[in-house]
C-alpha positions in Angstrom: -86.0 34.8 53.9 -84.5 37.0 56.7 -81.0 35.8 55.9 -81.3 37.5 52.4 -82.0 40.8 54.2 -79.2 40.1 56.6 -76.7 39.9 53.7 -77.6 43.5 52.9 -78.0 44.8 56.5 -74.6 43.6 57.7 -72.4 45.9 55.7 -74.9 48.8 56.0 -75.1 48.6 59.8 -71.4 48.1 60.2 -70.6 51.1 58.1 -72.9 53.2 60.3 -71.3 51.9 63.5 -67.7 52.5 62.4 -67.6 56.3 63.0 -68.6 55.8 66.7 -65.9 53.2 67.5 -62.8 54.1 69.4 -60.0 55.5 67.4 -57.3 53.1 66.3 -56.8 50.8 63.3 -57.2 47.4 65.1 -60.6 48.2 66.4 -61.8 49.6 63.1 -60.4 46.8 61.1 -61.9 44.1 63.4 -65.3 45.8 63.1 -65.1 46.1 59.4 -64.3 42.4 59.1 -67.5 41.3 60.9 -69.9 42.0 58.0 -68.0 40.2 55.2 -67.1 37.2 57.4 -70.8 36.9 58.5 -71.8 37.1 54.9 -69.4 34.2 54.1 -71.1 32.1 56.9 -74.6 33.0 55.7 -73.6 32.0 52.1 -72.2 28.8 53.3 -75.4 27.9 55.1 -77.2 28.0 51.7 -74.5 26.0 49.9 -76.4 22.7 49.9 -79.6 24.4 48.8 -78.8 27.6 47.0 -82.4 28.6 46.1 -84.0 31.3 48.2 -86.4 34.1 47.5 -87.8 37.2 49.3 -90.5 39.5 47.9 -91.7 42.7 49.6 -93.9 45.5 48.3 -92.0 48.8 48.1 -93.1 51.3 45.4 -95.6 49.3 43.3 -96.7 52.3 41.1 -93.1 52.5 39.8 -92.8 48.8 39.4 -90.2 48.6 42.1 -90.3 45.7 44.6 -87.8 44.4 47.0 -87.4 41.2 45.2 -84.3 39.3 46.4 -83.2 35.8 45.5 -80.3 33.3 45.3 -79.6 30.6 42.8 -76.7 28.5 41.5 -75.3 31.6 39.7 -75.6 34.3 42.3 -74.7 32.2 45.4 -71.1 31.7 44.3 -70.8 35.3 43.4 -72.1 36.5 46.7 -69.6 34.2 48.5 -66.8 35.5 46.2 -67.7 39.1 46.9 -67.8 38.5 50.7 -64.5 36.7 50.7 -62.7 39.4 48.6 -64.1 42.1 50.7 -62.8 40.4 53.9 -59.4 39.9 52.3 -59.3 43.5 51.1 -60.0 44.7 54.7 -57.0 42.5 55.9 -54.8 43.7 53.1 -55.0 47.4 54.2 -51.6 48.6 55.5 -51.0 48.9 59.2 -50.8 52.6 58.9 -54.0 53.0 56.9 -55.0 56.7 57.0 -58.6 57.6 58.0 -59.5 53.9 58.5 -63.1 54.6 59.5 -63.9 56.3 56.2 -61.8 53.8 54.1 -63.4 50.7 55.5 -66.9 52.4 55.5 -66.5 53.0 51.7 -65.3 49.4 51.2 -68.5 48.2 53.0 -70.6 50.5 50.9 -69.1 48.9 47.8 -69.9 45.5 49.2 -73.5 46.5 49.8 -73.9 47.5 46.2 -72.3 44.4 44.9 -74.3 42.0 47.1 -77.5 44.0 46.3 -76.8 43.7 42.6 -76.4 39.9 42.8 -79.4 39.4 45.1 -81.8 41.6 43.1 -84.7 40.0 41.2 -86.1 43.3 40.1 -84.4 45.3 37.3 -84.9 48.7 38.9 -83.6 47.4 42.2 -80.6 46.1 40.3 -80.0 49.5 38.8 -80.1 51.1 42.2 -77.5 48.7 43.7 -75.4 49.0 40.5 -75.2 52.8 40.8 -74.4 52.6 44.5 -71.1 51.0 43.7 -69.8 53.9 41.7 -69.5 56.6 44.3 -67.6 54.8 47.1 -65.2 53.2 44.6 -64.5 56.6 43.0 -63.8 58.2 46.4 -61.5 55.3 47.4 -59.4 55.8 44.2 -59.4 59.6 44.4 -58.5 59.7 48.1 -56.1 56.9 48.7 -54.8 56.1 45.2 -51.3 56.7 43.6 -49.8 59.9 42.2 -52.2 59.9 39.2 -55.2 59.2 41.3 -57.2 62.3 40.4 -57.1 61.5 36.7 -57.8 57.8 37.4 -60.8 58.7 39.5 -62.3 61.2 37.0 -61.9 58.7 34.2 -63.4 55.9 36.3 -66.3 58.1 37.3 -67.0 59.2 33.7 -67.0 55.7 32.3 -69.1 54.5 35.2 -71.7 57.2 34.7 -72.1 56.4 31.1 -72.5 52.7 32.1 -75.2 53.6 34.6 -77.2 55.9 32.3 -77.1 53.2 29.5 -78.3 50.6 31.9 -81.1 52.7 33.3 -82.3 53.4 29.7 -82.3 49.7 28.8 -84.1 48.7 32.0 -86.8 51.4 31.6 -87.4 50.4 28.0 -87.7 46.7 29.0 -90.2 47.5 31.8 -92.3 49.9 29.8 -92.5 47.7 26.7 -93.9 44.7 28.7 -97.3 43.7 27.2 -98.7 43.1 30.6 -97.9 46.6 31.8 -95.2 48.2 33.8 -93.2 45.3 35.4 -89.5 45.2 36.1 -89.4 41.8 37.8 -86.9 39.3 36.3 -89.6 36.7 35.8 -91.6 39.1 33.7 -88.6 40.3 31.7 -87.7 36.7 30.9 -91.2 35.6 30.1 -92.3 38.3 27.7 -90.5 38.5 24.4 -89.9 41.9 22.6 -89.8 42.4 18.9 -86.4 41.9 17.2 -86.0 45.6 16.6 -86.8 46.4 20.3 -84.4 43.7 21.5 -81.7 44.9 19.1 -81.5 48.5 20.4 -82.0 47.6 24.0 -79.2 45.0 23.7 -76.9 47.8 22.3 -77.5 49.7 25.6 -76.9 46.6 27.7 -73.6 45.8 25.9 -72.5 49.4 26.3 -73.2 49.4 30.0 -71.8 46.0 31.0 -69.0 46.2 28.4 -67.8 49.3 30.3 -68.0 47.5 33.6 -66.3 44.3 32.5 -64.4 45.8 30.6 -63.7 44.8 27.0 -62.0 46.5 24.1 -62.6 49.2 23.1 -64.5 50.2 26.3 -61.6 49.6 28.5 -60.1 53.1 28.7 -60.6 53.5 32.4 -59.3 50.1 33.5 -55.4 50.1 33.2 -55.0 53.5 34.8 -57.6 52.9 37.6 -56.3 49.4 38.5 -52.7 50.8 38.6 -53.6 53.9 40.7 -56.1 52.3 43.1 -54.8 51.3 46.6 -54.3 47.5 46.9 -57.5 46.6 48.7 -59.6 48.7 46.2 -57.8 47.0 43.3 -58.6 43.6 44.7 -62.3 44.5 45.0 -62.5 46.2 41.6 -60.8 43.4 39.7 -62.0 40.5 41.8 -65.7 41.4 42.3 -66.8 44.6 40.5 -65.7 43.4 37.1 -67.7 40.2 37.6 -70.8 42.3 37.9 -70.3 43.1 34.2 -70.2 39.5 33.2 -73.2 38.7 35.4 -75.1 41.6 33.8 -74.4 40.3 30.3 -75.5 36.8 31.4 -78.7 38.0 33.0 -79.8 41.0 30.8 -78.3 39.8 27.5 -78.5 36.0 27.3 -81.6 35.5 29.5 -83.8 38.6 28.8 -82.8 39.3 25.1 -82.0 35.9 23.6 -83.0 36.6 20.0 -80.9 39.7 19.7 -78.0 38.1 21.6 -78.0 35.2 19.2 -77.9 37.6 16.3 -75.0 39.7 17.8 -73.1 36.6 19.1 -70.6 36.4 16.1 -69.5 39.9 16.7 -69.4 39.5 20.5 -67.1 36.4 20.0 -64.8 38.5 17.8 -64.8 41.3 20.4 -63.9 38.7 23.1 -61.0 37.4 21.0 -59.7 40.9 20.3 -59.8 41.7 24.0 -58.1 38.5 25.0 -55.2 38.9 22.5 -55.0 42.7 23.1 -54.7 42.3 26.9 -52.1 39.5 26.6 -49.9 41.5 24.2 -50.1 44.6 26.3 -49.3 42.7 29.5 -46.1 41.4 27.8 -45.0 45.0 27.0 -45.6 46.4 30.5 -42.8 47.6 32.8 -45.0 48.0 35.8 -46.4 45.1 37.8 -49.7 46.8 38.5 -50.3 47.6 34.8 -49.3 44.1 33.8 -51.8 42.5 36.1 -54.4 45.0 34.9 -53.9 44.1 31.3 -53.9 40.4 32.2 -57.3 40.9 33.7 -58.5 42.6 30.5 -57.4 39.6 28.5 -59.3 37.2 30.7 -62.4 39.3 30.5 -62.2 38.8 26.7 -62.3 35.0 27.3 -65.4 35.5 29.5 -67.1 37.4 26.6 -66.3 34.6 24.2 -68.0 32.1 26.5 -71.1 34.3 26.9 -71.3 34.8 23.1 -71.3 31.0 22.5 -74.1 30.5 25.1 -73.8 26.7 25.1 -74.6 24.8 28.3 -70.9 24.1 28.8 -69.7 27.6 28.0 -72.2 29.2 30.4 -71.1 26.9 33.1 -67.6 28.0 32.2 -68.7 31.6 32.6 -69.5 31.1 36.3 -66.3 29.0 36.8 -64.2 31.7 35.1 -65.8 34.5 37.2 -64.9 32.6 40.4 -61.5 31.5 39.4 -60.4 34.8 37.9 -61.8 36.7 40.9 -59.7 34.7 43.3 -56.6 34.8 41.1 -56.6 38.5 40.2 -57.3 39.5 43.8 -54.4 37.3 44.9 -52.1 38.9 42.3 -53.0 42.5 43.3 -52.6 41.5 47.0 -49.0 40.2 46.3 -48.1 43.2 44.2 -49.2 45.4 47.0 -47.1 43.5 49.5 -44.0 43.9 47.2 -44.8 47.6 46.8 -45.2 48.1 50.6 -41.8 46.5 51.3 -39.7 47.8 48.3 -41.5 51.1 47.6 -41.9 50.4 43.9 -43.8 48.2 41.4 -41.4 49.0 38.5 -40.1 45.7 37.0 -36.7 47.1 35.9 -36.0 48.4 39.4 -36.6 45.0 41.1 -34.6 41.8 40.9 -33.5 39.1 43.3 -36.6 39.0 45.4 -36.2 35.2 45.8 -33.0 35.8 47.7 -33.6 33.8 51.0 -31.7 36.3 53.2 -32.6 39.7 52.0 -35.3 39.2 49.5 -39.0 38.4 49.8 -38.9 34.6 49.1 -42.3 33.7 50.7 -44.2 36.4 48.8 -42.5 35.5 45.6 -43.4 31.8 46.1 -47.0 32.7 46.3 -46.6 35.0 43.3 -45.3 32.1 41.3 -48.4 30.0 42.2 -50.7 32.9 41.3 -49.0 33.4 37.9 -49.2 29.7 37.2 -52.9 29.8 38.1 -53.5 32.7 35.8 -51.7 30.8 33.0 -54.2 27.9 33.4 -51.7 25.3 34.7 -53.6 22.1 35.6 -54.3 21.5 39.3 -55.1 25.2 39.9 -58.4 27.2 39.6 -57.7 28.7 36.2 -57.3 25.5 34.3 -60.8 24.1 35.1 -62.5 27.4 34.2 -60.7 27.9 30.9 -61.2 24.2 29.9 -64.9 24.6 30.3 -64.9 27.9 28.3 -62.9 26.7 25.4 -64.6 23.3 25.1 -68.0 24.9 25.3 -67.2 27.8 22.9 -65.4 25.7 20.2 -68.6 24.2 18.8 -70.0 27.6 18.1 -67.0 29.8 17.3 -63.8 27.8 16.4 -61.8 30.7 15.1 -62.3 33.1 18.0 -61.8 30.2 20.4 -58.4 29.6 18.8 -57.4 33.2 19.2 -58.4 33.1 22.8 -56.4 29.9 23.2 -53.4 31.7 21.8 -54.0 34.6 24.2 -54.1 32.1 27.1 -50.8 30.7 25.9 -49.3 34.2 25.9 -50.2 34.4 29.6 -47.3 32.1 30.3 -45.0 34.5 28.4 -45.7 37.5 30.6 -45.9 35.4 33.7 -42.5 33.9 33.1 -41.1 37.3 32.1 -42.4 39.0 35.3 -41.2 36.2 37.6 -37.8 35.9 35.9 -37.0 39.7 36.1 -38.3 40.3 39.6 -37.5 37.0 41.3 -34.0 36.2 39.9 -30.9 38.3 39.4 -28.7 40.1 41.9 -30.1 42.3 44.6 -29.3 46.0 44.5 -27.1 46.4 47.6 -28.0 50.0 48.0 -31.7 49.3 48.1 -32.1 45.7 49.4 -32.7 46.4 53.1 -36.3 45.3 53.0 -38.1 44.0 56.0 -39.7 40.6 55.6 -43.4 40.3 55.5 -45.2 39.3 58.7 -47.8 36.5 59.1 -50.5 39.1 59.5 -49.6 40.7 56.2 -49.4 37.3 54.5 -52.9 36.2 55.8 -55.1 37.5 52.9 -52.6 36.1 50.3 -52.5 32.7 52.1 -56.3 32.5 52.2 -56.6 33.3 48.5 -53.8 30.9 47.6 -55.5 28.1 49.5 -58.8 28.8 47.7 -57.0 28.8 44.3 -55.5 25.4 45.2 -58.7 24.0 46.5 -60.7 25.1 43.4 -58.1 23.5 41.2 -58.1 20.1 43.1 -61.9 20.1 43.7 -63.3 21.4 40.4 -66.9 21.0 41.5 -66.3 23.9 43.9 -66.4 26.1 40.8 -68.9 24.2 38.7 -71.2 22.1 40.9 -73.8 24.6 41.8 -74.2 26.5 38.6 -75.2 23.9 36.0 -78.9 23.7 37.1 -79.1 27.5 36.7 -77.1 28.1 33.6 -78.4 25.2 31.5 -81.9 26.7 31.0 -80.3 29.9 29.7 -78.3 28.2 26.9 -79.1 29.4 23.4 -77.2 26.7 21.6 -76.8 22.9 22.1 -73.4 21.6 22.9 -74.2 18.3 21.2 -75.2 19.6 17.8 -74.9 23.2 16.5 -74.7 24.9 13.2 -71.4 26.8 13.1 -71.7 30.3 11.9 -69.6 31.9 9.2 -66.7 32.5 11.6 -66.0 28.8 11.6 -63.4 27.1 9.3 -66.3 25.4 7.5 -69.7 26.8 6.8 -71.6 24.2 8.8 -70.5 21.4 11.1 -72.7 18.8 12.7 -71.3 17.3 15.9 -72.5 13.8 17.0 -74.5 13.6 20.1 
């Protein structure tokens, strides 16, 4: 399918053209918008029939083919990546320095993400996966905050370890195939390895994608990087790049290594619960809005890991829904925090108050912030509720106690959401500092688009779940109707009626 190649060629060609465009931010921004917007259009063309494949010979002696494909899992993620990239381009400040390089690196990140989701060959996936690391590191190191150097080094170090672990796992899976060297997804899913082989390969897979997601204790890079990254980069990292970690666990863990995944599932559920509660408690303690949102994202990634560990048909459907919902919500939160920082010059919670003031505050921005926080807390009618309901209902039958902990963590989301909005939105304005200029409609556009999608996904739940069921159901390792609950459950075994 030529449209599959087009999804990859669009950001590549646009990034090549940017340096020769006339100087001036409007020209560069408009050109950079072309690729992700056309990707959105191309993805929507497949919406009614998400299955598409393309296979071309490349380096057959190395087992590397240009195998691309779309299904009910990857099509929504491709659309999410394209949307967030477009909104990140729009969210760049009017005085963006070196815009050609900045937008070129954003498009390179988009190319790596789309390539990873489209890949149907494990070596091709590794190549696209590694492509993401360099442009994102340069974006943080060049345009980040005061601690950008340390954040970029930490991000690069963790990312390099993730890439090496993934390459080792992929090479092992390809070399150990009984039919010979073959890295195609169909071959990796068809041929089973021994339990010992699956076990140590899964350890590498968990290390790699656990760093990318991230989950505790592999999260050391995340709070600092998210807080120091410029707003558009934080939107892409949290909204799209982290979802690659969940997708990798679903594809390489649940699908390719099912026996080892089932054996490790109890510990993965515990790790997910720990990450969820750790992220929520740390978010409550933060005095900086960026770090609060970063720890909030960490907590929601723990909920994702719980659903992956359960691996029931409903929980895996919840995985896709949670990736989409969280991607939209977290990108919206970082977009709004970036707007507040641009107008007030700070993201420190103690230094801000009264932003809901209709005359001298930022009431429109804070109104959108309230909706985004409610969505993150899982309030019904918004995107987060549907996703978390699927995750918790699908995970309960396998891991009741970790699910209860994650439910508690989800409840704590309301605590830090209310705390943040109360301290920043209400109270008296500082008369010496409150001379802020209201946001323009151009600045509000990315937040308005993301807010509309969060509302739409909440009112139309099948937008999150309708296309993934046929693709996730065959990957389920447990039945939702009747499962034997492992030792983490309140009782040793529980039989649920069909």
